[in-house]
VMD Tcl script that draws the C-alpha trace (Angstrom):
set ca {
  {5.49 -61.48 -9.69}
  {5.66 -62.56 -13.32}
  {7.76 -60.47 -15.68}
  {5.95 -59.35 -18.79}
  {7.55 -60.31 -22.11}
  {6.29 -58.47 -25.18}
  {6.44 -60.06 -28.63}
  {5.97 -58.71 -32.14}
  {4.47 -61.16 -34.63}
  {4.13 -60.98 -38.41}
  {1.17 -62.72 -39.98}
  {-0.22 -63.37 -43.45}
  {-3.80 -64.25 -44.29}
  {-6.38 -64.51 -47.04}
  {-9.24 -62.27 -46.00}
  {-12.05 -63.63 -48.18}
  {-13.37 -65.97 -45.47}
  {-13.28 -63.43 -42.62}
  {-15.15 -60.36 -41.42}
  {-11.96 -58.33 -41.22}
  {-8.91 -58.43 -38.96}
  {-10.32 -56.62 -35.92}
  {-12.55 -58.32 -33.36}
  {-16.24 -57.48 -33.54}
  {-19.46 -58.82 -31.97}
  {-20.27 -61.02 -34.97}
  {-16.95 -62.87 -34.59}
  {-15.19 -64.66 -37.48}
  {-12.20 -62.31 -37.59}
  {-8.46 -62.81 -37.91}
  {-7.95 -61.49 -34.40}
  {-10.46 -64.01 -33.00}
  {-8.55 -66.91 -34.56}
  {-5.16 -65.62 -33.44}
  {-6.19 -65.00 -29.83}
  {-7.88 -68.40 -29.65}
  {-4.64 -70.07 -30.75}
  {-2.51 -67.97 -28.37}
  {-4.75 -68.76 -25.41}
  {-4.56 -72.47 -26.21}
  {-0.76 -72.45 -26.16}
  {-0.10 -69.96 -23.36}
  {-2.99 -71.38 -21.32}
  {-4.22 -67.99 -20.19}
  {-6.28 -65.21 -21.76}
  {-4.01 -63.40 -24.19}
  {-4.96 -60.21 -26.01}
  {-3.41 -58.87 -29.18}
  {-2.92 -55.37 -30.58}
  {-2.81 -55.30 -34.40}
  {-1.01 -52.58 -36.36}
  {-4.38 -51.60 -37.81}
  {-7.58 -53.07 -39.15}
  {-8.17 -54.58 -42.55}
  {-11.74 -54.73 -43.82}
  {-13.78 -57.84 -44.54}
  {-12.29 -59.63 -47.53}
  {-8.97 -57.76 -47.46}
  {-5.82 -59.90 -47.26}
  {-2.38 -59.32 -45.77}
  {1.12 -60.55 -46.56}
  {2.83 -58.97 -43.56}
  {0.35 -57.67 -41.00}
  {1.71 -57.26 -37.46}
  {0.45 -57.53 -33.90}
  {1.95 -57.61 -30.42}
  {1.06 -59.65 -27.38}
  {2.38 -60.13 -23.85}
  {3.31 -63.38 -22.13}
  {4.68 -64.07 -18.68}
  {6.84 -66.90 -19.99}
  {9.88 -66.72 -22.25}
  {8.97 -68.22 -25.60}
  {11.02 -70.43 -27.88}
  {9.79 -68.45 -30.87}
  {10.54 -71.04 -33.59}
  {8.70 -73.79 -31.76}
  {5.92 -71.39 -30.83}
  {5.38 -70.40 -34.48}
  {5.11 -74.06 -35.48}
  {2.63 -74.73 -32.68}
  {0.54 -71.66 -33.55}
  {0.31 -72.62 -37.20}
  {-0.74 -76.11 -36.19}
  {-3.81 -74.59 -34.53}
  {-4.63 -71.72 -36.90}
  {-6.73 -72.24 -40.05}
  {-4.72 -72.87 -43.21}
  {-5.51 -69.41 -44.60}
  {-3.82 -67.70 -41.62}
  {-0.10 -68.10 -40.97}
  {2.28 -66.54 -38.46}
  {5.78 -66.46 -39.98}
  {7.81 -64.36 -37.53}
  {7.81 -63.69 -33.79}
  {10.46 -61.70 -31.96}
  {10.82 -60.22 -28.50}
  {10.58 -56.42 -28.32}
  {10.77 -53.72 -25.67}
  {7.77 -53.46 -23.36}
  {7.18 -49.93 -24.68}
  {6.72 -51.21 -28.23}
  {3.22 -50.86 -29.67}
  {2.27 -52.60 -32.93}
  {0.00 -49.75 -34.00}
  {1.55 -46.63 -32.47}
  {5.16 -47.60 -33.22}
  {4.49 -48.29 -36.92}
  {5.94 -45.69 -39.30}
  {4.31 -46.78 -42.55}
  {1.92 -49.22 -44.19}
  {2.17 -50.48 -47.76}
  {-1.04 -51.43 -49.54}
  {-1.18 -53.01 -52.99}
  {-4.25 -53.36 -55.20}
  {-3.92 -55.95 -57.97}
  {-6.11 -56.04 -61.07}
  {-6.04 -58.66 -63.81}
  {-6.72 -56.61 -66.94}
  {-6.96 -59.27 -69.61}
  {-9.43 -61.05 -71.89}
  {-9.99 -63.77 -69.29}
  {-9.59 -64.22 -65.55}
  {-7.30 -66.86 -64.07}
  {-8.41 -69.62 -61.67}
  {-5.11 -69.10 -59.84}
  {-5.92 -65.47 -58.96}
  {-7.46 -65.92 -55.52}
  {-7.03 -62.29 -54.47}
  {-7.17 -60.30 -57.70}
  {-9.89 -58.08 -59.17}
  {-10.71 -59.01 -62.75}
  {-11.49 -56.31 -65.32}
  {-11.61 -57.23 -69.02}
  {-12.21 -53.68 -70.24}
  {-9.01 -51.76 -70.98}
  {-7.55 -49.83 -68.04}
  {-5.04 -47.05 -68.61}
  {-2.24 -47.61 -66.12}
  {-0.43 -44.43 -67.21}
  {-3.53 -42.37 -66.43}
  {-3.77 -44.16 -63.09}
  {-0.14 -43.44 -62.29}
  {-0.39 -39.73 -63.10}
  {-3.56 -39.45 -61.02}
  {-2.01 -41.21 -58.04}
  {0.99 -38.88 -58.04}
  {-1.41 -36.10 -56.96}
  {-1.86 -37.86 -53.62}
  {1.78 -37.85 -52.50}
  {2.26 -35.57 -49.50}
  {0.42 -34.71 -46.31}
  {-3.27 -33.97 -46.91}
  {-6.74 -34.25 -45.47}
  {-8.13 -37.39 -47.16}
  {-11.77 -36.88 -46.13}
  {-12.82 -37.20 -49.80}
  {-11.75 -40.85 -49.74}
  {-13.10 -41.89 -46.34}
  {-16.22 -43.92 -45.73}
  {-18.24 -43.21 -42.60}
  {-16.09 -43.40 -39.46}
  {-16.10 -42.07 -35.92}
  {-12.44 -41.10 -36.19}
  {-12.20 -37.33 -36.81}
  {-8.48 -37.46 -37.75}
  {-8.36 -37.34 -41.55}
  {-4.81 -36.14 -42.27}
  {-2.46 -38.77 -43.72}
  {1.04 -38.64 -45.20}
  {1.43 -40.57 -48.44}
  {5.06 -41.38 -49.26}
  {4.50 -43.23 -52.53}
  {1.53 -43.74 -54.85}
  {1.79 -45.19 -58.30}
  {0.53 -47.73 -60.83}
  {2.16 -49.86 -63.51}
  {1.39 -52.78 -65.80}
  {3.21 -56.06 -65.27}
  {5.77 -57.22 -67.81}
  {3.37 -59.80 -69.25}
  {0.76 -57.06 -69.75}
  {-1.96 -58.90 -67.84}
  {-1.93 -57.13 -64.48}
  {-2.15 -53.58 -63.21}
  {-0.44 -53.01 -59.87}
  {-1.37 -50.07 -57.66}
  {0.94 -49.31 -54.74}
  {0.15 -46.81 -52.00}
  {2.42 -46.32 -49.00}
  {1.62 -43.99 -46.14}
  {1.88 -43.44 -42.41}
  {-1.81 -44.23 -41.87}
  {-5.01 -44.84 -43.82}
  {-8.65 -43.96 -43.27}
  {-11.53 -46.43 -43.39}
  {-11.90 -47.71 -47.00}
  {-9.40 -45.06 -48.17}
  {-7.35 -47.22 -50.55}
  {-10.40 -48.90 -52.07}
  {-12.05 -45.50 -52.62}
  {-8.91 -44.17 -54.27}
  {-8.99 -47.16 -56.66}
  {-12.67 -46.53 -57.33}
  {-11.80 -42.91 -58.12}
  {-9.21 -44.05 -60.65}
  {-11.98 -45.99 -62.41}
  {-14.17 -42.87 -62.32}
  {-11.43 -40.66 -63.77}
  {-10.98 -43.03 -66.73}
  {-14.69 -43.66 -67.28}
  {-15.52 -39.94 -67.26}
  {-12.46 -39.05 -69.38}
  {-11.14 -36.70 -66.72}
  {-7.69 -35.17 -66.52}
  {-5.35 -36.82 -63.97}
  {-5.41 -33.53 -62.05}
  {-9.04 -34.31 -61.25}
  {-7.64 -36.48 -58.46}
  {-6.09 -33.39 -56.86}
  {-9.37 -31.47 -57.19}
  {-11.29 -34.31 -55.53}
  {-8.68 -34.45 -52.76}
  {-8.92 -30.70 -52.17}
  {-12.72 -30.83 -52.01}
  {-12.66 -33.06 -48.88}
  {-16.08 -34.27 -50.07}
  {-16.73 -38.01 -50.34}
  {-19.52 -37.32 -52.86}
  {-16.91 -36.24 -55.42}
  {-14.84 -39.43 -55.37}
  {-15.58 -42.77 -56.97}
  {-17.30 -45.85 -55.63}
  {-15.48 -48.06 -53.15}
  {-13.65 -50.75 -55.13}
  {-14.18 -54.40 -54.10}
  {-12.10 -55.81 -51.24}
  {-10.77 -58.56 -53.46}
  {-7.56 -57.29 -54.99}
  {-6.42 -55.35 -51.91}
  {-3.55 -56.64 -49.80}
  {-1.69 -55.11 -46.88}
  {1.81 -55.84 -48.14}
  {3.92 -54.65 -45.22}
  {3.92 -52.72 -41.96}
  {7.23 -50.99 -41.25}
  {8.87 -49.76 -38.08}
  {11.93 -48.19 -39.71}
  {11.99 -45.11 -41.91}
  {9.99 -45.49 -45.11}
  {12.86 -44.20 -47.24}
  {14.87 -47.28 -46.30}
  {12.01 -49.56 -47.32}
  {11.58 -47.80 -50.68}
  {15.26 -48.34 -51.45}
  {15.10 -52.01 -50.52}
  {11.92 -52.75 -52.46}
  {11.42 -52.56 -56.23}
  {8.15 -50.68 -55.86}
  {8.01 -50.07 -59.61}
  {8.30 -53.76 -60.45}
  {5.37 -56.17 -60.60}
  {5.36 -59.32 -58.53}
  {3.77 -61.12 -61.42}
}
mol new
graphics top color blue
foreach p $ca { graphics top sphere $p radius 0.5 }
foreach p [lrange $ca 0 end-1] q [lrange $ca 1 end] { graphics top cylinder $p $q radius 0.2 }
display resetview
């Protein structure tokens, strides 16, 4: 009888050419491409469990998934072989063996999403995953509004239609800042879980708060209402990236990362 070996993989991808990360009848997903490459190398049907789904057009710098294999893998060689099969906009950059009880989704303790906006007179041809807005955006207003979301709440007001009735999430950090060169606004939200379109709806609500000249506390009122009709439109997928999925305590990650510093 073959012994099962479980592996955790970290993957990055540009989402603009895909219908999301999770398999669906229409195909053309990140999971489809990954499982196709795994099956080619392992030479048997191999399923993956991702830490969570990202919507069509959403990118990831450090998404995770686990898979099982009966053979012991030389992980460095396996990564090279996988990336030789995968499309150039999908790359696996880490694989490690984990306990058989590990679960990429259920074992995760936090997810870090970042929404990046170029707020300048002109867009840049090098910004492949950035929302462009040439009208002035108030990052201080955004930051004050986002602070209202930190804690454990029912986030129904920011959820698009979904069959999942669980709407309570814990947000450990939410904030916005302008990059040192003044051209980008960075929105960071870190939590234990996220609802369907939640981050993009929160960003859309920030736009609404500024456009309607609302007080930052309006974000708290919208949150308390649990009514999607009170929040803003869902912001475009471009600009949103799943930065990291963590399996240690979030406090450790916050200390290691300069969350208040722009990558630009």
